[in-house]
C-alpha positions as CSV (number, residue, x, y, z in Angstrom):
1,M,157.1,42.2,200.1
2,G,157.0,44.9,203.0
3,I,154.5,45.2,205.6
4,F,152.8,48.4,204.2
5,D,152.6,46.3,200.9
6,K,150.8,43.4,202.6
7,A,148.6,45.6,204.5
8,K,147.6,47.2,201.2
9,E,146.9,43.9,199.6
10,Q,144.6,42.8,202.7
11,A,143.0,45.9,202.6
12,N,142.2,45.5,198.7
13,Q,140.9,41.9,199.4
14,A,138.6,42.8,202.0
15,A,137.3,45.8,200.0
16,E,136.8,43.1,197.0
17,R,134.7,41.1,199.6
18,V,132.6,43.9,201.0
19,S,131.7,44.7,197.3
20,T,130.9,41.2,196.3
21,I,128.7,41.0,199.6
22,A,127.1,44.3,198.8
23,K,126.1,43.5,195.4
24,A,124.7,40.2,196.7
25,G,122.6,42.3,198.9
26,Q,121.5,44.7,196.3
27,A,120.4,41.9,194.2
28,K,118.5,40.3,197.0
29,I,116.5,43.5,198.0
30,E,115.6,44.2,194.4
31,D,114.4,40.5,194.0
32,I,112.2,41.2,197.2
33,Q,110.9,44.1,195.4
34,Q,109.8,42.6,192.4
35,T,108.2,39.8,194.4
36,R,106.3,42.4,196.3
37,Q,105.3,43.9,193.2
38,T,104.2,40.9,191.8
39,D,102.1,39.9,194.6
40,L,100.2,43.4,194.6
41,L,99.5,42.7,191.0
42,F,98.0,39.0,191.9
43,R,96.0,40.6,194.6
44,D,94.5,43.3,192.5
45,L,93.6,40.7,189.7
46,G,92.1,38.6,192.6
47,A,90.1,41.7,193.9
48,A,89.0,42.4,190.4
49,V,88.1,38.7,189.6
50,F,86.1,38.6,192.9
51,A,84.2,41.8,192.3
52,Q,83.2,40.2,188.7
53,R,82.2,37.1,190.2
54,T,80.0,38.7,193.2
55,D,78.3,41.3,190.5
56,R,80.0,44.2,191.9
57,A,82.4,44.6,189.0
58,S,82.3,48.3,187.3
59,S,82.3,49.1,183.8
60,S,86.1,49.0,183.8
61,T,86.8,45.7,185.3
62,E,87.3,43.7,182.3
63,A,89.6,46.2,181.0
64,E,91.5,46.2,184.4
65,I,91.7,42.3,184.8
66,D,93.2,42.4,181.2
67,S,95.8,45.0,181.9
68,L,96.9,43.1,185.3
69,V,97.1,39.8,183.3
70,D,99.2,41.4,180.5
71,E,101.3,43.2,183.3
72,L,101.8,39.8,185.0
73,L,102.8,37.9,181.8
74,E,105.5,40.5,180.6
75,R,106.7,40.1,184.4
76,E,106.6,36.5,184.0
77,Q,108.6,36.6,180.7
78,S,111.5,38.9,182.7
79,M,111.6,36.7,185.8
80,G,110.7,33.3,185.0
81,P,107.5,31.3,185.7
82,F,105.4,32.1,188.8
83,D,105.0,29.1,191.2
84,L,101.3,29.3,191.0
85,T,101.1,26.4,193.5
86,R,101.5,28.1,196.6
87,Q,98.6,28.9,198.5
88,S,98.1,31.6,200.8
89,R,94.7,31.3,203.1
90,H,94.2,33.9,205.8
91,P,92.4,32.9,208.7
């Protein structure tokens, strides 16, 4: 095997490693985006329930809650069970 063949082989191996790393990075980005979107849905659900519990709900709040719960259930089916034990308390 000549020096050029060895260099070409090493370049191909490096390209494969870069591709693997890029795919893993893209998957992580997508996971973070999914988590953020899910967190926003939970936030909206919490705000709607808070409005309901404090007699500030509108006529559409109940339908909004139902819609948010349905969307979260769909996400849970595709993403797996949510960890509902974590609690975030803001000072």
